[in-house]
C-alpha angles and dihedrals in degrees: 000000000000119000119200128193127180123223103201094176092058096030091234135129119210122201114198113193126209113313104022106135099208110145106177140031088244090059090048094050091045091053092048091050093049091050090050093048102040103020088231140055140181109278110251090205103056101011088216107077135053127248104232132177117263090225109029093176096072123084097235122037126194103173125062129180131192114245090213111039098014092233111158136217125193122198116187131175118243115236113223118197116196 
């Protein structure tokens, strides 16, 4: 099952796949901010591995994968057309 939450203040959409144990929007925003700051974060699914970008060499990453359980998180910008 895929769960999707919008973050209107940051204009982002976060897709949590399968086992992500993110209970509140605050947790979701906190995780996104940590990934942006540190390029890695503790995996909310297994609590053992780190979510790391698939391609760490690019400036902006949208896809992160756990190095332990292989759970994935995708963060994509919303496109607003006026």
